[in-house]
Jmol script that loads the backbone (N, CA, C; Angstrom):
load data "model"
ATOM      1  N   MET A   1       9.066   4.979  -9.365  1.00  0.00           N
ATOM      2  CA  MET A   1       8.266   4.687  -7.904  1.00  0.00           C
ATOM      3  C   MET A   1       6.386   4.732  -8.174  1.00  0.00           C
ATOM      4  N   CYS A   2       5.451   3.438  -8.175  1.00  0.00           N
ATOM      5  CA  CYS A   2       4.811   2.922  -8.699  1.00  0.00           C
ATOM      6  C   CYS A   2       3.524   3.681  -8.662  1.00  0.00           C
ATOM      7  N   ASP A   3       2.425   2.902  -9.420  1.00  0.00           N
ATOM      8  CA  ASP A   3       0.996   4.994  -8.874  1.00  0.00           C
ATOM      9  C   ASP A   3       0.344   3.499  -8.192  1.00  0.00           C
ATOM     10  N   ALA A   4       0.686   2.251  -8.272  1.00  0.00           N
ATOM     11  CA  ALA A   4      -0.583   0.958  -7.874  1.00  0.00           C
ATOM     12  C   ALA A   4       0.160  -0.537  -8.201  1.00  0.00           C
ATOM     13  N   ILE A   5      -0.141  -1.606  -7.538  1.00  0.00           N
ATOM     14  CA  ILE A   5       0.144  -2.452  -7.224  1.00  0.00           C
ATOM     15  C   ILE A   5      -0.686  -3.611  -7.956  1.00  0.00           C
ATOM     16  N   ILE A   6      -0.584  -4.929  -8.220  1.00  0.00           N
ATOM     17  CA  ILE A   6      -1.216  -5.985  -8.400  1.00  0.00           C
ATOM     18  C   ILE A   6      -0.476  -6.852  -7.828  1.00  0.00           C
ATOM     19  N   ALA A   7      -0.628  -7.914  -6.978  1.00  0.00           N
ATOM     20  CA  ALA A   7      -0.593  -8.943  -5.809  1.00  0.00           C
ATOM     21  C   ALA A   7      -0.758 -10.178  -6.197  1.00  0.00           C
ATOM     22  N   ILE A   8      -0.187 -10.617  -6.210  1.00  0.00           N
ATOM     23  CA  ILE A   8      -0.536 -12.590  -6.944  1.00  0.00           C
ATOM     24  C   ILE A   8      -0.478 -13.113  -6.156  1.00  0.00           C
ATOM     25  N   GLY A   9      -0.941 -13.685  -5.125  1.00  0.00           N
ATOM     26  CA  GLY A   9      -0.276 -14.928  -4.460  1.00  0.00           C
ATOM     27  C   GLY A   9       0.359 -14.040  -3.398  1.00  0.00           C
ATOM     28  N   GLY A  10       1.479 -14.957  -2.593  1.00  0.00           N
ATOM     29  CA  GLY A  10       2.762 -14.614  -2.357  1.00  0.00           C
ATOM     30  C   GLY A  10       3.110 -14.511  -0.970  1.00  0.00           C
ATOM     31  N   GLY A  11       3.610 -15.103  -0.656  1.00  0.00           N
ATOM     32  CA  GLY A  11       4.406 -15.397   1.027  1.00  0.00           C
ATOM     33  C   GLY A  11       4.882 -14.009   1.314  1.00  0.00           C
ATOM     34  N   SER A  12       5.172 -14.151   2.309  1.00  0.00           N
ATOM     35  CA  SER A  12       5.935 -13.029   3.522  1.00  0.00           C
ATOM     36  C   SER A  12       6.533 -11.363   2.650  1.00  0.00           C
ATOM     37  N   GLY A  13       7.043 -11.915   1.655  1.00  0.00           N
ATOM     38  CA  GLY A  13       7.254 -10.989   0.487  1.00  0.00           C
ATOM     39  C   GLY A  13       6.244 -10.054  -0.262  1.00  0.00           C
ATOM     40  N   THR A  14       5.228 -10.607  -0.111  1.00  0.00           N
ATOM     41  CA  THR A  14       4.597  -9.921  -0.934  1.00  0.00           C
ATOM     42  C   THR A  14       3.365  -9.713  -0.621  1.00  0.00           C
ATOM     43  N   LEU A  15       3.531  -9.566   1.376  1.00  0.00           N
ATOM     44  CA  LEU A  15       2.582  -8.985   1.936  1.00  0.00           C
ATOM     45  C   LEU A  15       3.198  -7.549   2.730  1.00  0.00           C
ATOM     46  N   SER A  16       4.606  -7.818   2.864  1.00  0.00           N
ATOM     47  CA  SER A  16       5.213  -6.563   3.181  1.00  0.00           C
ATOM     48  C   SER A  16       4.600  -5.485   2.090  1.00  0.00           C
ATOM     49  N   GLU A  17       5.544  -6.276   0.809  1.00  0.00           N
ATOM     50  CA  GLU A  17       4.593  -4.805   0.412  1.00  0.00           C
ATOM     51  C   GLU A  17       3.380  -4.589  -0.040  1.00  0.00           C
ATOM     52  N   ILE A  18       2.610  -5.170   0.080  1.00  0.00           N
ATOM     53  CA  ILE A  18       1.354  -4.978   0.561  1.00  0.00           C
ATOM     54  C   ILE A  18       0.958  -3.513   1.297  1.00  0.00           C
ATOM     55  N   ALA A  19       1.781  -4.033   2.347  1.00  0.00           N
ATOM     56  CA  ALA A  19       2.024  -2.949   3.557  1.00  0.00           C
ATOM     57  C   ALA A  19       2.239  -1.908   3.207  1.00  0.00           C
ATOM     58  N   LEU A  20       3.593  -1.944   2.857  1.00  0.00           N
ATOM     59  CA  LEU A  20       4.270  -1.053   2.116  1.00  0.00           C
ATOM     60  C   LEU A  20       3.025   0.095   1.002  1.00  0.00           C
ATOM     61  N   ALA A  21       3.068  -0.431  -0.127  1.00  0.00           N
ATOM     62  CA  ALA A  21       2.176   0.551  -0.772  1.00  0.00           C
ATOM     63  C   ALA A  21       0.826   1.112  -0.196  1.00  0.00           C
ATOM     64  N   TRP A  22       0.519   0.270   0.720  1.00  0.00           N
ATOM     65  CA  TRP A  22      -1.162   1.019   1.936  1.00  0.00           C
ATOM     66  C   TRP A  22      -0.578   1.902   2.345  1.00  0.00           C
ATOM     67  N   GLN A  23       0.836   1.423   3.330  1.00  0.00           N
ATOM     68  CA  GLN A  23       1.429   2.761   3.781  1.00  0.00           C
ATOM     69  C   GLN A  23       1.448   3.965   3.271  1.00  0.00           C
ATOM     70  N   MET A  24       1.837   3.725   1.788  1.00  0.00           N
ATOM     71  CA  MET A  24       2.164   5.371   1.035  1.00  0.00           C
ATOM     72  C   MET A  24       0.834   5.503   0.428  1.00  0.00           C
ATOM     73  N   ASN A  25      -0.128   4.781   0.280  1.00  0.00           N
ATOM     74  CA  ASN A  25      -1.738   5.857  -0.134  1.00  0.00           C
ATOM     75  C   ASN A  25      -1.464   4.652  -1.974  1.00  0.00           C
ATOM     76  N   LYS A  26      -1.564   3.469  -1.901  1.00  0.00           N
ATOM     77  CA  LYS A  26      -1.050   3.518  -3.648  1.00  0.00           C
ATOM     78  C   LYS A  26      -2.343   2.420  -3.688  1.00  0.00           C
ATOM     79  N   MET A  27      -2.936   2.219  -4.591  1.00  0.00           N
ATOM     80  CA  MET A  27      -3.663   1.737  -4.896  1.00  0.00           C
ATOM     81  C   MET A  27      -3.371   0.047  -5.422  1.00  0.00           C
ATOM     82  N   ILE A  28      -4.127  -0.679  -4.502  1.00  0.00           N
ATOM     83  CA  ILE A  28      -4.226  -2.306  -4.310  1.00  0.00           C
ATOM     84  C   ILE A  28      -5.024  -3.219  -5.070  1.00  0.00           C
ATOM     85  N   ILE A  29      -4.473  -3.448  -5.886  1.00  0.00           N
ATOM     86  CA  ILE A  29      -5.157  -4.418  -6.687  1.00  0.00           C
ATOM     87  C   ILE A  29      -4.962  -6.522  -6.043  1.00  0.00           C
ATOM     88  N   ALA A  30      -5.720  -6.864  -5.630  1.00  0.00           N
ATOM     89  CA  ALA A  30      -5.384  -8.842  -5.418  1.00  0.00           C
ATOM     90  C   ALA A  30      -6.013  -9.400  -6.093  1.00  0.00           C
ATOM     91  N   ILE A  31      -5.681 -10.264  -6.843  1.00  0.00           N
ATOM     92  CA  ILE A  31      -5.907 -11.423  -7.563  1.00  0.00           C
ATOM     93  C   ILE A  31      -6.487 -12.485  -7.069  1.00  0.00           C
ATOM     94  N   ASP A  32      -7.209 -12.919  -6.310  1.00  0.00           N
ATOM     95  CA  ASP A  32      -8.252 -14.516  -6.038  1.00  0.00           C
ATOM     96  C   ASP A  32      -7.418 -14.963  -5.674  1.00  0.00           C
ATOM     97  N   PHE A  33      -6.336 -15.500  -5.462  1.00  0.00           N
ATOM     98  CA  PHE A  33      -5.364 -16.569  -5.408  1.00  0.00           C
ATOM     99  C   PHE A  33      -4.760 -16.929  -4.182  1.00  0.00           C
ATOM    100  N   ASP A  34      -3.862 -18.105  -3.915  1.00  0.00           N
ATOM    101  CA  ASP A  34      -3.046 -19.216  -2.895  1.00  0.00           C
ATOM    102  C   ASP A  34      -2.885 -17.710  -2.477  1.00  0.00           C
ATOM    103  N   GLY A  35      -2.628 -17.629  -1.414  1.00  0.00           N
ATOM    104  CA  GLY A  35      -1.736 -16.784  -0.271  1.00  0.00           C
ATOM    105  C   GLY A  35      -1.851 -15.742   0.214  1.00  0.00           C
ATOM    106  N   TRP A  36      -1.059 -14.291   0.078  1.00  0.00           N
ATOM    107  CA  TRP A  36      -2.252 -13.037   1.142  1.00  0.00           C
ATOM    108  C   TRP A  36      -3.172 -12.324  -0.164  1.00  0.00           C
ATOM    109  N   SER A  37      -2.219 -12.425  -0.985  1.00  0.00           N
ATOM    110  CA  SER A  37      -3.625 -11.605  -2.152  1.00  0.00           C
ATOM    111  C   SER A  37      -5.062 -12.003  -2.183  1.00  0.00           C
ATOM    112  N   GLY A  38      -5.071 -13.389  -1.949  1.00  0.00           N
ATOM    113  CA  GLY A  38      -6.264 -13.923  -1.712  1.00  0.00           C
ATOM    114  C   GLY A  38      -6.681 -14.114  -0.263  1.00  0.00           C
ATOM    115  N   ASN A  39      -6.223 -13.523   0.574  1.00  0.00           N
ATOM    116  CA  ASN A  39      -6.751 -13.722   1.878  1.00  0.00           C
ATOM    117  C   ASN A  39      -7.140 -11.677   2.495  1.00  0.00           C
ATOM    118  N   LEU A  40      -6.014 -11.394   1.815  1.00  0.00           N
ATOM    119  CA  LEU A  40      -6.423  -9.504   1.786  1.00  0.00           C
ATOM    120  C   LEU A  40      -7.460  -9.407   0.847  1.00  0.00           C
ATOM    121  N   LYS A  41      -7.871  -9.863  -0.321  1.00  0.00           N
ATOM    122  CA  LYS A  41      -8.617  -9.636  -0.965  1.00  0.00           C
ATOM    123  C   LYS A  41     -10.090  -8.129  -0.138  1.00  0.00           C
ATOM    124  N   SER A  42     -10.295  -7.519  -0.634  1.00  0.00           N
ATOM    125  CA  SER A  42     -11.638  -6.488  -0.592  1.00  0.00           C
ATOM    126  C   SER A  42     -11.391  -5.935   0.815  1.00  0.00           C
ATOM    127  N   MET A  43     -10.860  -6.385   1.788  1.00  0.00           N
ATOM    128  CA  MET A  43     -10.243  -5.825   3.066  1.00  0.00           C
ATOM    129  C   MET A  43      -9.881  -4.597   3.650  1.00  0.00           C
ATOM    130  N   ARG A  44      -9.671  -3.765   4.486  1.00  0.00           N
ATOM    131  CA  ARG A  44      -9.462  -2.128   4.636  1.00  0.00           C
ATOM    132  C   ARG A  44      -8.346  -2.860   5.460  1.00  0.00           C
ATOM    133  N   LEU A  45      -5.993  -2.837   5.119  1.00  0.00           N
ATOM    134  CA  LEU A  45      -5.855  -2.693   6.281  1.00  0.00           C
ATOM    135  C   LEU A  45      -5.889  -2.197   8.327  1.00  0.00           C
ATOM    136  N   ASP A  46      -5.858  -1.126   8.238  1.00  0.00           N
ATOM    137  CA  ASP A  46      -6.399  -0.516   8.917  1.00  0.00           C
ATOM    138  C   ASP A  46      -6.985   0.852   9.183  1.00  0.00           C
ATOM    139  N   LYS A  47      -7.180   1.605   9.897  1.00  0.00           N
ATOM    140  CA  LYS A  47      -8.440   2.972  10.193  1.00  0.00           C
ATOM    141  C   LYS A  47      -7.913   3.702   9.039  1.00  0.00           C
ATOM    142  N   ARG A  48      -6.757   4.214   8.574  1.00  0.00           N
ATOM    143  CA  ARG A  48      -6.379   5.546   8.530  1.00  0.00           C
ATOM    144  C   ARG A  48      -6.361   4.932   6.741  1.00  0.00           C
ATOM    145  N   ARG A  49      -6.702   4.613   6.189  1.00  0.00           N
ATOM    146  CA  ARG A  49      -7.385   4.437   4.714  1.00  0.00           C
ATOM    147  C   ARG A  49      -9.232   4.364   4.837  1.00  0.00           C
ATOM    148  N   LEU A  50      -9.868   5.294   3.949  1.00  0.00           N
ATOM    149  CA  LEU A  50     -11.227   5.279   3.409  1.00  0.00           C
ATOM    150  C   LEU A  50     -11.697   3.705   2.881  1.00  0.00           C
ATOM    151  N   ASP A  51     -10.504   3.724   2.018  1.00  0.00           N
ATOM    152  CA  ASP A  51     -10.577   2.664   0.498  1.00  0.00           C
ATOM    153  C   ASP A  51     -10.131   1.035   1.241  1.00  0.00           C
ATOM    154  N   LYS A  52     -10.027   0.680  -0.005  1.00  0.00           N
ATOM    155  CA  LYS A  52      -9.774  -1.163   1.190  1.00  0.00           C
ATOM    156  C   LYS A  52      -8.586  -1.698  -0.341  1.00  0.00           C
ATOM    157  N   ILE A  53      -8.248  -2.945  -0.319  1.00  0.00           N
ATOM    158  CA  ILE A  53      -7.995  -3.477  -1.039  1.00  0.00           C
ATOM    159  C   ILE A  53      -9.140  -4.342  -2.100  1.00  0.00           C
ATOM    160  N   PHE A  54      -8.514  -3.926  -3.401  1.00  0.00           N
ATOM    161  CA  PHE A  54      -9.397  -4.327  -4.963  1.00  0.00           C
ATOM    162  C   PHE A  54      -9.193  -5.054  -5.197  1.00  0.00           C
ATOM    163  N   GLU A  55     -10.285  -6.536  -5.293  1.00  0.00           N
ATOM    164  CA  GLU A  55     -10.345  -7.631  -5.374  1.00  0.00           C
ATOM    165  C   GLU A  55     -10.575  -7.444  -6.138  1.00  0.00           C
ATOM    166  N   ALA A  56      -9.272  -8.245  -7.717  1.00  0.00           N
ATOM    167  CA  ALA A  56      -9.907  -9.345  -8.732  1.00  0.00           C
ATOM    168  C   ALA A  56      -9.948 -10.641  -9.225  1.00  0.00           C
ATOM    169  N   GLU A  57     -11.001 -11.280 -10.447  1.00  0.00           N
ATOM    170  CA  GLU A  57     -10.814 -12.448 -10.029  1.00  0.00           C
ATOM    171  C   GLU A  57      -9.220 -12.883 -10.988  1.00  0.00           C
ATOM    172  N   ASN A  58      -9.142 -12.648 -12.232  1.00  0.00           N
ATOM    173  CA  ASN A  58      -8.323 -12.658 -12.762  1.00  0.00           C
ATOM    174  C   ASN A  58      -7.492 -11.100 -13.799  1.00  0.00           C
ATOM    175  N   ALA A  59      -5.676 -11.608 -13.905  1.00  0.00           N
ATOM    176  CA  ALA A  59      -5.079 -10.446 -14.706  1.00  0.00           C
ATOM    177  C   ALA A  59      -6.174  -9.515 -15.198  1.00  0.00           C
ATOM    178  N   GLN A  60      -7.267  -9.673 -16.238  1.00  0.00           N
ATOM    179  CA  GLN A  60      -7.591  -9.147 -17.385  1.00  0.00           C
ATOM    180  C   GLN A  60      -8.950  -8.060 -16.515  1.00  0.00           C
ATOM    181  N   ASN A  61      -9.336  -8.874 -15.524  1.00  0.00           N
ATOM    182  CA  ASN A  61     -10.136  -8.038 -15.004  1.00  0.00           C
ATOM    183  C   ASN A  61      -9.257  -6.789 -13.839  1.00  0.00           C
ATOM    184  N   ALA A  62      -7.667  -7.429 -13.056  1.00  0.00           N
ATOM    185  CA  ALA A  62      -7.430  -6.348 -12.976  1.00  0.00           C
ATOM    186  C   ALA A  62      -7.148  -4.976 -13.545  1.00  0.00           C
ATOM    187  N   VAL A  63      -6.202  -5.357 -14.994  1.00  0.00           N
ATOM    188  CA  VAL A  63      -5.898  -4.217 -15.402  1.00  0.00           C
ATOM    189  C   VAL A  63      -7.461  -3.797 -15.566  1.00  0.00           C
ATOM    190  N   GLU A  64      -8.860  -4.327 -15.838  1.00  0.00           N
ATOM    191  CA  GLU A  64      -9.710  -2.933 -15.849  1.00  0.00           C
ATOM    192  C   GLU A  64      -9.857  -2.357 -14.647  1.00  0.00           C
ATOM    193  N   ILE A  65      -9.764  -2.293 -13.283  1.00  0.00           N
ATOM    194  CA  ILE A  65     -10.289  -2.094 -11.802  1.00  0.00           C
ATOM    195  C   ILE A  65      -9.149  -1.228 -12.062  1.00  0.00           C
ATOM    196  N   LEU A  66      -7.934  -1.061 -12.324  1.00  0.00           N
ATOM    197  CA  LEU A  66      -6.934  -0.093 -12.376  1.00  0.00           C
ATOM    198  C   LEU A  66      -7.621   0.661 -12.858  1.00  0.00           C
ATOM    199  N   ASN A  67      -7.643   0.845 -14.622  1.00  0.00           N
ATOM    200  CA  ASN A  67      -7.956   1.442 -15.387  1.00  0.00           C
ATOM    201  C   ASN A  67      -9.069   1.847 -14.895  1.00  0.00           C
ATOM    202  N   SER A  68     -10.094   1.769 -14.164  1.00  0.00           N
ATOM    203  CA  SER A  68     -11.255   2.663 -13.753  1.00  0.00           C
ATOM    204  C   SER A  68     -10.945   3.471 -12.825  1.00  0.00           C
ATOM    205  N   ASN A  69     -10.324   3.163 -11.510  1.00  0.00           N
ATOM    206  CA  ASN A  69      -9.739   3.924 -10.335  1.00  0.00           C
ATOM    207  C   ASN A  69      -8.502   4.402 -10.276  1.00  0.00           C
ATOM    208  N   ILE A  70      -7.802   4.319 -10.711  1.00  0.00           N
ATOM    209  CA  ILE A  70      -6.324   5.032 -11.442  1.00  0.00           C
ATOM    210  C   ILE A  70      -6.659   6.450 -10.545  1.00  0.00           C
ATOM    211  N   LYS A  71      -6.778   6.915 -11.096  1.00  0.00           N
ATOM    212  CA  LYS A  71      -7.423   8.374 -11.266  1.00  0.00           C
ATOM    213  C   LYS A  71      -7.214   8.520  -9.471  1.00  0.00           C
ATOM    214  N   ASN A  72      -8.417   8.121  -8.897  1.00  0.00           N
ATOM    215  CA  ASN A  72      -8.527   8.549  -7.578  1.00  0.00           C
ATOM    216  C   ASN A  72      -7.036   8.218  -6.768  1.00  0.00           C
ATOM    217  N   TYR A  73      -5.844   8.177  -7.592  1.00  0.00           N
ATOM    218  CA  TYR A  73      -5.101   8.135  -6.522  1.00  0.00           C
ATOM    219  C   TYR A  73      -3.986   9.065  -6.633  1.00  0.00           C
ATOM    220  N   LYS A  74      -3.571   9.706  -5.774  1.00  0.00           N
ATOM    221  CA  LYS A  74      -2.349  10.123  -5.937  1.00  0.00           C
ATOM    222  C   LYS A  74      -1.161  10.165  -5.984  1.00  0.00           C
ATOM    223  N   ASN A  75       0.003  10.984  -6.551  1.00  0.00           N
ATOM    224  CA  ASN A  75       1.416   9.875  -6.664  1.00  0.00           C
ATOM    225  C   ASN A  75       2.499  10.360  -6.329  1.00  0.00           C
ATOM    226  N   ASP A  76       2.028  11.025  -4.840  1.00  0.00           N
ATOM    227  CA  ASP A  76       2.671  11.736  -3.818  1.00  0.00           C
ATOM    228  C   ASP A  76       2.807  11.255  -3.001  1.00  0.00           C
ATOM    229  N   TYR A  77       3.627  11.312  -2.166  1.00  0.00           N
ATOM    230  CA  TYR A  77       4.126  10.535  -0.619  1.00  0.00           C
ATOM    231  C   TYR A  77       4.315  11.594   0.115  1.00  0.00           C
ATOM    232  N   LYS A  78       3.637  12.173   1.476  1.00  0.00           N
ATOM    233  CA  LYS A  78       4.350  13.018   1.782  1.00  0.00           C
ATOM    234  C   LYS A  78       4.857  13.314   3.030  1.00  0.00           C
ATOM    235  N   GLY A  79       5.648  11.328   2.978  1.00  0.00           N
ATOM    236  CA  GLY A  79       6.324  11.147   4.540  1.00  0.00           C
ATOM    237  C   GLY A  79       5.797  11.002   5.495  1.00  0.00           C
ATOM    238  N   VAL A  80       6.279  10.322   6.606  1.00  0.00           N
ATOM    239  CA  VAL A  80       6.258  10.131   8.011  1.00  0.00           C
ATOM    240  C   VAL A  80       6.511  11.806   8.133  1.00  0.00           C
ATOM    241  N   LYS A  81       5.073  11.853   9.517  1.00  0.00           N
ATOM    242  CA  LYS A  81       4.686  13.359   9.396  1.00  0.00           C
ATOM    243  C   LYS A  81       4.851  13.375  11.317  1.00  0.00           C
ATOM    244  N   LYS A  82       5.377  11.608  12.216  1.00  0.00           N
ATOM    245  CA  LYS A  82       5.135  12.023  13.024  1.00  0.00           C
ATOM    246  C   LYS A  82       4.991  10.542  13.843  1.00  0.00           C
ATOM    247  N   THR A  83       6.485  10.233  14.108  1.00  0.00           N
ATOM    248  CA  THR A  83       6.666   9.120  14.864  1.00  0.00           C
ATOM    249  C   THR A  83       6.074   8.659  16.069  1.00  0.00           C
ATOM    250  N   ARG A  84       5.853   7.804  17.054  1.00  0.00           N
ATOM    251  CA  ARG A  84       5.035   6.715  17.886  1.00  0.00           C
ATOM    252  C   ARG A  84       5.585   7.495  19.291  1.00  0.00           C
ATOM    253  N   LEU A  85       6.733   8.377  18.855  1.00  0.00           N
ATOM    254  CA  LEU A  85       6.894   8.364  19.927  1.00  0.00           C
ATOM    255  C   LEU A  85       7.171   9.706  20.508  1.00  0.00           C
ATOM    256  N   GLY A  86       6.708  10.818  19.245  1.00  0.00           N
ATOM    257  CA  GLY A  86       6.099  11.981  19.076  1.00  0.00           C
ATOM    258  C   GLY A  86       7.602  12.853  18.796  1.00  0.00           C
ATOM    259  N   VAL A  87       8.792  12.027  18.235  1.00  0.00           N
ATOM    260  CA  VAL A  87       9.571  12.700  17.864  1.00  0.00           C
ATOM    261  C   VAL A  87       8.799  13.972  16.208  1.00  0.00           C
ATOM    262  N   ASN A  88       9.087  14.904  15.874  1.00  0.00           N
ATOM    263  CA  ASN A  88       8.656  14.964  14.370  1.00  0.00           C
ATOM    264  C   ASN A  88      10.313  14.978  13.706  1.00  0.00           C
ATOM    265  N   ILE A  89      10.583  13.918  12.793  1.00  0.00           N
ATOM    266  CA  ILE A  89      12.001  13.419  11.917  1.00  0.00           C
ATOM    267  C   ILE A  89      11.977  14.282  11.194  1.00  0.00           C
ATOM    268  N   LEU A  90      10.833  14.833  10.424  1.00  0.00           N
ATOM    269  CA  LEU A  90      11.121  15.743   9.477  1.00  0.00           C
ATOM    270  C   LEU A  90      12.093  17.391  10.057  1.00  0.00           C
ATOM    271  N   THR A  91      11.605  17.894  10.841  1.00  0.00           N
ATOM    272  CA  THR A  91      12.301  19.377  10.595  1.00  0.00           C
ATOM    273  C   THR A  91      13.128  19.357  11.827  1.00  0.00           C
ATOM    274  N   LYS A  92      13.436  18.179  12.452  1.00  0.00           N
ATOM    275  CA  LYS A  92      14.765  18.298  14.097  1.00  0.00           C
ATOM    276  C   LYS A  92      15.316  17.936  14.105  1.00  0.00           C
ATOM    277  N   ASN A  93      15.938  18.914  14.290  1.00  0.00           N
ATOM    278  CA  ASN A  93      17.699  18.900  13.823  1.00  0.00           C
ATOM    279  C   ASN A  93      18.223  18.264  15.463  1.00  0.00           C
ATOM    280  N   LEU A  94      18.427  16.660  14.914  1.00  0.00           N
ATOM    281  CA  LEU A  94      19.030  15.249  15.754  1.00  0.00           C
ATOM    282  C   LEU A  94      19.942  15.679  15.950  1.00  0.00           C
ATOM    283  N   PRO A  95      20.845  14.988  18.036  1.00  0.00           N
ATOM    284  CA  PRO A  95      21.972  15.577  17.309  1.00  0.00           C
ATOM    285  C   PRO A  95      22.485  14.177  16.853  1.00  0.00           C
ATOM    286  N   TYR A  96      22.456  13.198  16.775  1.00  0.00           N
ATOM    287  CA  TYR A  96      22.811  11.195  15.231  1.00  0.00           C
ATOM    288  C   TYR A  96      22.718  11.382  14.635  1.00  0.00           C
ATOM    289  N   ASN A  97      22.421  11.176  14.274  1.00  0.00           N
ATOM    290  CA  ASN A  97      22.106   9.912  12.474  1.00  0.00           C
ATOM    291  C   ASN A  97      21.609   8.990  12.918  1.00  0.00           C
ATOM    292  N   LEU A  98      20.164   8.940  12.307  1.00  0.00           N
ATOM    293  CA  LEU A  98      18.834   8.232  12.698  1.00  0.00           C
ATOM    294  C   LEU A  98      19.306   6.877  11.892  1.00  0.00           C
ATOM    295  N   PHE A  99      20.422   6.673  11.049  1.00  0.00           N
ATOM    296  CA  PHE A  99      20.698   5.753   9.866  1.00  0.00           C
ATOM    297  C   PHE A  99      21.921   5.667   9.712  1.00  0.00           C
ATOM    298  N   GLN A 100      22.289   5.580  10.748  1.00  0.00           N
ATOM    299  CA  GLN A 100      23.521   4.859  10.892  1.00  0.00           C
ATOM    300  C   GLN A 100      23.831   3.702  11.365  1.00  0.00           C
TER     301      GLN A 100
END
end "model"
wireframe off; spacefill off
backbone 0.3
color backbone group
């Protein structure tokens, strides 16, 4: 599992990777380039996090940003606490398998 991602350009696959990294509280650096990295640079995806996607001008700048800020990001993912339906899937014993 990564501690951070650096996005360069990208289409729908890059967008889904950025969204997953955001959801897992990973550091995200977007290089200013055509595609989703350029569209999302310096933005917050939602209100659940106080930080934003870092903007880098090039690869060297991305590494500098990474080295300066990675200490602020924890490497643990605490999982899903509650679904939108209100079912606690971490502690509730369900009579069926959700993943079949």
